[in-house]
C-alpha positions in Angstrom: 0.2 0.2 0.2 1.2 3.0 -0.8 2.3 5.7 1.7 -0.8 8.6 1.9 0.6 12.2 2.3 -1.7 14.2 4.4 -1.4 18.2 3.6 -2.9 19.0 6.4 0.0 18.0 9.2 2.5 20.5 6.8 2.3 24.0 8.7 3.0 25.5 5.2 -0.6 24.1 4.3 -2.0 26.7 7.3 0.4 29.4 5.9 2.4 29.6 9.3 5.7 31.3 9.6 8.7 30.8 11.4 7.5 34.0 13.6 4.3 32.0 14.3 6.1 29.4 15.4 8.1 31.2 18.1 4.1 32.6 19.2 3.4 31.3 23.2 -0.1 29.5 23.2 -2.1 27.7 25.6 -2.0 24.0 25.4 -5.3 23.5 26.6 -5.9 19.3 27.2 -2.6 18.5 25.3 -1.6 16.3 28.7 2.4 17.3 28.5 3.0 18.6 31.6 2.9 22.3 30.7 0.4 25.1 30.7 2.2 27.2 27.6 4.5 26.5 25.0 6.0 27.6 22.3 4.1 26.9 18.7 6.9 25.5 17.5 7.2 23.0 20.5 3.6 22.0 20.2 4.1 21.1 16.8 7.5 19.1 17.2 5.9 17.5 20.6 3.0 16.4 18.7 5.0 14.9 15.6 6.9 12.9 18.1 3.6 11.5 20.0 1.1 11.0 16.8 3.6 11.0 13.7 6.1 7.8 14.8 5.8 4.2 14.4 2.7 4.5 16.9 -0.5 5.8 15.8 -4.0 6.4 17.6 -7.2 7.4 16.3 -9.6 8.2 19.0 -11.3 11.7 18.0 -14.4 10.0 16.9 -15.4 8.5 20.5 -18.1 10.6 21.3 -18.0 10.6 24.8 -15.1 13.0 26.2 -14.3 11.1 29.9 -13.2 8.5 27.3 -11.5 10.1 25.1 -9.7 12.1 27.6 -8.4 9.0 29.0 -6.6 7.8 26.1 -5.3 11.3 25.0 -3.4 11.6 28.6 -2.0 8.3 28.1 -0.4 8.5 25.1 0.5 11.8 25.4 2.2 12.0 29.1 4.4 8.9 28.4 7.9 8.9 26.5 8.0 6.1 23.9 11.5 6.4 23.8 12.2 5.7 27.6 9.4 3.5 28.2 11.0 -0.3 28.3 13.9 -0.7 30.5 17.1 -2.4 28.8 16.3 -5.8 30.2 12.9 -5.7 28.9 14.2 -4.5 25.4 16.3 -8.1 25.5 13.5 -10.0 26.5 11.4 -8.4 23.7 14.8 -9.2 21.1 14.5 -13.2 22.4 10.6 -13.3 21.7 11.3 -11.9 18.4 14.2 -14.1 17.5 12.0 -17.7 19.1 9.4 -16.2 16.6 11.8 -15.7 13.3 13.5 -18.9 14.1 10.5 -21.1 14.4 9.3 -19.7 10.8 12.6 -20.1 9.5 13.1 -23.8 10.8 9.9 -24.7 9.4 10.1 -23.1 6.1 13.9 -25.3 5.4 12.6 -28.4 7.2 9.0 -28.5 5.6 9.3 -26.6 2.6 6.3 -27.7 0.8 4.2 -27.6 3.9 1.1 -25.2 4.3 1.9 -22.8 7.5 0.8 -19.7 7.0 3.8 -18.0 8.2 4.0 -15.1 11.0 6.8 -13.6 8.7 6.6 -10.3 8.4 4.3 -10.1 11.8 6.7 -11.2 13.6 5.8 -8.6 16.5 2.7 -10.3 17.2 4.7 -12.4 19.6 6.1 -9.9 21.9 3.1 -8.0 21.4 0.8 -10.4 22.8 3.2 -11.6 25.5 3.3 -8.2 26.8 -0.4 -7.7 26.7 -1.2 -10.9 28.7 1.7 -9.6 31.3 -0.1 -6.6 32.0 -2.9 -8.3 32.4 -2.0 -10.3 34.8 -0.7 -7.5 36.8 -4.7 -6.1 36.4 -5.8 -9.1 38.0 -6.8 -11.0 34.6 -6.9 -14.7 35.2 -8.2 -16.0 31.8 -7.4 -14.7 28.5 -9.4 -16.7 25.9 -8.0 -16.2 22.1 -9.3 -16.5 19.0 -7.6 -16.2 15.4 -7.6 -17.8 11.9 -4.6 -19.7 10.3 -1.9 -16.4 9.9 0.4 -17.1 12.3 -1.3 -19.7 14.1 1.0 -22.5 14.9 3.7 -19.6 15.9 1.1 -18.6 18.7 0.5 -22.2 19.6 4.4 -22.7 20.5 5.8 -19.0 21.7 2.9 -18.0 23.5 0.8 -21.2 24.3 3.7 -23.5 25.1 2.6 -26.0 22.8 6.2 -28.4 22.5 8.1 -28.0 19.0 8.2 -31.8 18.7 4.9 -32.2 18.7 4.4 -29.4 15.6 7.4 -31.0 13.8 5.5 -34.4 14.8 2.1 -32.9 13.1 4.3 -31.9 10.0 6.2 -35.4 9.3 2.5 -37.1 9.3 2.9 -38.3 12.9 0.1 -38.2 14.9 -0.4 -38.9 18.7 -3.6 -41.1 18.8 -5.4 -40.3 21.7 -6.1 -36.8 20.0 -7.5 -38.2 17.1 -6.9 -37.2 13.3 -8.6 -35.9 10.6 -8.1 -31.8 11.0 -5.0 -29.7 10.1 -2.6 -28.9 12.6 -3.4 -24.8 11.8 -7.2 -25.5 12.9 -6.2 -26.6 16.6 -6.5 -25.2 20.0 -4.7 -25.2 22.9 -5.3 -24.1 26.4 -2.3 -23.6 29.0 -0.8 -21.6 31.9 1.2 -18.4 31.7 2.8 -17.0 34.9 3.0 -13.3 35.2 4.4 -11.0 38.1 0.8 -10.8 39.1 -0.3 -14.3 39.1 -1.0 -17.1 36.7 -3.1 -16.6 33.8 -4.8 -19.3 32.3 -4.4 -19.0 28.1 -7.4 -20.7 26.1 -6.6 -20.7 22.3 -10.0 -21.5 20.4 -10.2 -24.4 18.0 -10.9 -22.4 14.3 -12.4 -23.7 11.3 -10.9 -22.3 8.0 -13.7 -19.7 7.8 -11.1 -17.0 8.7 -13.8 -15.0 11.0 -16.1 -17.4 12.4 -14.1 -17.6 15.5 -14.7 -14.3 16.7 -18.4 -14.5 18.3 -17.3 -18.0 19.6 -14.5 -16.3 21.6 -17.1 -13.4 22.5 -19.4 -16.2 23.8 -17.1 -18.3 25.8 -16.0 -15.4 27.5 -19.3 -14.0 28.7 -19.9 -17.4 29.7 -16.8 -17.3 31.9 -17.7 -13.7 33.0 -21.2 -14.7 33.9 -20.1 -17.6 36.6 -18.0 -15.1 38.1 -19.8 -12.2 40.1 -19.8 -8.9 38.8 -17.0 -7.3 40.9 -14.7 -10.5 39.3 -16.1 -10.4 35.6 -13.1 -8.0 34.2 -11.0 -11.0 34.9 -11.5 -12.3 31.5 -9.8 -10.9 28.7 -11.0 -11.9 25.0 -8.1 -11.3 22.5 -8.8 -11.8 18.6 -6.4 -11.9 15.8 -7.7 -11.0 12.1 -6.3 -10.6 8.8 -6.3 -7.6 7.0 -8.9 -8.5 4.1 -11.2 -11.0 6.1 -11.6 -7.8 8.8 -13.3 -6.0 6.0 -14.5 -8.7 4.2 -16.8 -10.8 6.3 -19.4 -9.8 7.9 -19.5 -11.9 10.8 -16.8 -9.1 12.2 -19.3 -6.2 11.8 -22.1 -8.2 13.1 -19.9 -9.0 16.2 -18.7 -5.5 16.7 -22.3 -4.2 16.5 -23.6 -6.8 19.1 -20.4 -5.8 21.7 -22.8 -3.0 23.4 -25.8 -5.2 23.6 -26.7 -6.1 27.2 -26.6 -9.5 26.9 -23.6 -9.7 24.7 -21.2 -7.2 26.4 -17.9 -8.8 27.9 -16.3 -5.3 29.0 -14.6 -4.6 25.6 -11.9 -6.8 23.2 -8.2 -6.5 22.1 -8.2 -6.9 18.4 -5.3 -7.3 16.8 -5.0 -6.8 12.9 -2.3 -8.5 11.0 -1.5 -6.4 8.0 -0.4 -8.6 5.3 -0.7 -6.2 2.4 -2.2 -9.2 0.4 -5.2 -7.1 -0.2 -5.4 -3.4 -0.9 -8.7 -2.7 1.1 -8.9 0.6 -0.8 -10.2 -1.5 -3.8 -12.9 -3.1 -1.8 -14.2 -0.1 0.8 -13.3 3.5 0.6 -11.4 3.4 3.5 -7.9 4.2 4.5 -7.0 1.5 6.9 -8.9 -2.0 7.5 -9.3 -0.4 11.5 -12.0 1.5 9.9 -14.1 -1.0 10.4 -14.1 -0.8 14.2 -15.5 2.8 13.9 -18.8 1.6 13.5 -18.5 1.5 17.7 
């Protein structure tokens, strides 16, 4: 997908001069810890926060309190200093594990379908850090749903499936007590993940070849788990769904699930949804939207 240039972000588009950049303004709701700043400093700070490798879109939210909550957490954190040296080394090790598995499978089983995570390797450290953070916030169960892209990597590097068992499946060796007949990238799994907060139980839902049908299944599973807990503990269950960039816009079950998410009988307190951008599809040829995640704007 070609990089889009937004003229509105260029100061020249608004006829701003160097003299204007020396003017001092009240920063308003800008959560940077100062009441006034020079326009040039405001511009550089906003550029650093919103125009780097991490972006955020929240101005469409109609609830001002929710909007300010997101804004304050984005603007008050210096991303460059957010992680310690030990955390960065850990992220590198997790990326290496993700890439190493894909390279090994590609070399050892070159003709086998595996729906590689290559290009989306950051999913592994992202999921692990998300689960670690959730554990600190008293989450005790995480229910995951995803299609086959990157699923084998998630099974091994997130849920702890033994690599030897995965390699046996590639070699056509099946454990008798598990039965046969389904492909390895449809398999579900469950395990426990140790965090600083507590042990978190992970459950990856089984998924058929229908790319997005697992989304309402995960929500239903989470709702059932929440219903057996009292209201004070209902937020101890976290749903996470991982989508492909084509399927998230092209399959109506995603929009149906999102539309039901606020209904009293279906809501689960929110779902973390991750979209893997493979660039195998160009969404602007299908829908008049700049990015696939805009599907979620219906909320």
